[in-house]
N, C-alpha and C positions, 0 to 999 in steps of 0.2 A: 505494501499499500506508500504512496509516495506520499511526500510533504502537503499537500492540495488537500487531500482524502483524508489525510491524518486531521489537518487543522480543522474538516469541514464538519470532520466528527465529534471533537472536541468543543464546537460551537452548536451543535445538535443537543450532545450529551447537557451542555453547559444548558440551555435554554429549556429542556427538559425537567431538569431538577429545578430550576428557577418557576416555573408552572409548579410544580408536585409541591414544593414550599410553600409558593403565594395561597396554595388551595388548601396546604395545610396549617397555613396561620391567619385564613382568612376569616373573621368571627360570627362566632354564629349566634352570640346569644343578645336577643336585643333587652337594652335599656330599659322601654318601656314595660316587661316584664316584670323589673326591678321597681316599679313606680306606682305612684293611688293612678287611677285612672281616671283623665278627666275629660270633661264636659265643656267647650267653648261658651255654649248656651247660659251656662250655668256658671262658669267663671267668671265669666266679664259682664262685669252691671248693668241691667240697663237705666241706672238714675245712679249719677254722684255727683258731688259738688254741683253744679250750675249746669247741669247736662241732666237728657232724658235722652231716651230713643225717638225717633220723629218715624213711627210707621206713615203716614202719611208721604214722603221721599225714599225715592229708590239712592243703593246705600253706591253705587258703583256704573260703569257702561264694562259694561262684562261683554264678548259676542259670546256667541253657544258653542263657539269650535276651544277657544279657551277656558271657558267653564266647563266644558265635558273632560278636559283635560286636567284643569284642578281637581274635579272630582275624582279621574282616575288617579291622580298621584297621592293627592290627600285625604286621608282618612275624615279629616273634619274644617270643613270650610264654615267662616262666620264674615256676614256683612252685615254693615249696620250705618244707619245717619241719624247724629245726635246733634242736639239743639240745644244752645243755651239759652239764660235769662234774658239777652240782650240779641238774641236770632241769628245768635256764629252760627253756622253749622258742620261740621267735623263728619268725614265719610272713615268708618273706619273699616277696613278686612284682614282677617287671620286666618292662617292655613296653617293648619296642623300634619304632621305625617310620623309613621308610629319608624319608620326608614328611611334616616338622611343620607342614603347610600350615590353614589352618583345619580343609580336612576331613579332615584326621584328626588333629585336635588330643587332646593328651594324655588318656586318661581318667582327669580327676580323680577319687580318691578321694571325695571332699566331694560329689561328683553319683556314681558309682557306688554308693555304701551306702545314702546313699535309695534310689536305686533298686532295693533289693534289701530295703528292708523295716526298716533302722537307723534309728535316731533318733539325730544327730548331736550330743551334748550340750557339746562346745565345740573350737573350734580358733581356733589363732593361732601367729604364727612365731615360729621358735625356730631354736636353731643348737647345731652339735655341732661342740668341738674334735677334729681331727685334727691330725699329727704338722706337715704344712706346708700349712694352711690349716683357716679357720672354716668349713663346711660349712652354709649357710643352708639351714633344713627346716618344714617344718610341720608340727604336733602338730597331733591330731584325735582326739579321742574317741567313738566309735559304742557304739549299744546296740541288741541286738536282744534282747527278753525279758530273759533274766536275764544272757547274753552279753555284758559289758563288754571294748570291745577299743580299746585305744591303739595311736595308727597316727601313725606317723612316716614322712612322702613329700619327695620336693623330684623336678623334675624335670633335665635338662640337654637342654638345645636346642646342636647343636654339641659344644662345648667350655663353654656358657653355664651355668650354676643359675641356676634360673629354677622360684622360688614359687609366684610369681600368677599369673593368667591375662596380666596385664601385663605383667609380667617374663616371657613366653614369646614376646607379641608385640614387645617393645623387641628379644630378642634375636633373632627369626626377622626382624626390620626392618635387626637387623644384617650379618646373613648377603644378603639384599634385596638392601641397598644394592651389595654385591658382586656382584652376577648367582646369586646361590648361596639352592637351596632348602637348608634344613636338617634332619638327620634328630632325632632326638630321643629320650629315654628318662626312662621313668616307672619310681621307685625307692622300692617300700612296703615296709615294715616295721614289725610290729604283734606282738601279744600279746597271751592273755587273762586281765585284771589289774585287778582294781574299785580299786587302787592305782596311781593313774595316776602319779604320782612318783617311784616305783619300776620302774614300767614305763618311762615315757620313759628314768630312766637305767639300764635293760638295755639300752634298743635301741642306746642311744650307747654304749656298752662293743660292742656287738654288730659297730654301723657303725664304730668305731674297729679292730675287731682286722680286717673283711670287707678293709678298705683297703689295712693293713699287706699282707694278704699276695696283694694284686694283684701282677699283672706291672706294673710302673710305664708302660706305652705303654698302657693302659686306663685309667690313673687318671680322665685329662681326659674320656672318653669316659662315666666313672661318676659320680664324683663331680665334674665339673667341675674347668677350669680360668683359669674366669674368672666373676666374679657379674653376673647380668643386671641388676642397677643403677647 
């Protein structure tokens, strides 16, 4: 057997070993099996602070094909519109999946919105100050015709806040090294407003009051107990 064939055989053996090792090391235990089962409809309050659910307003624009994909990817999806005592409206969308693997990676708003015809005007990292933590978030401004929609969103993988795709992978890896497949939640808050600074300030107040109304047991699952970085 000549040198070329020996090298080819060696490469084949290495690739085969890597595939076997990767399968052997692949986690199979779901984190969700070790956690209290959550119900988005119950853990997200319908009334808190100056906010209450507005049953007369649609929560968001979601095309049927996107909704079908959300239903396939996630165990639970919650969409609501809240209104405060000043008439301000906030749209809340929450998607939860028990398997935060590549196959069911959270459906990022910066992908979802363009898929529905929106133009992304700007996007960048930000934070919301909460009583016990600083919540890392992503701000994004989307436009569809005359509709300008500033958006604040974040992900929680297990109990790790993850804003970017890299953050998500890092958090997943941490659980994977423990033999666990992490669950994940996407929380999106948005409003219709051409004044983006005012919109983000309103959304921050909404998020602060929302967390303040949460049962403490659910806070890490929705707002994170750790940063992914």
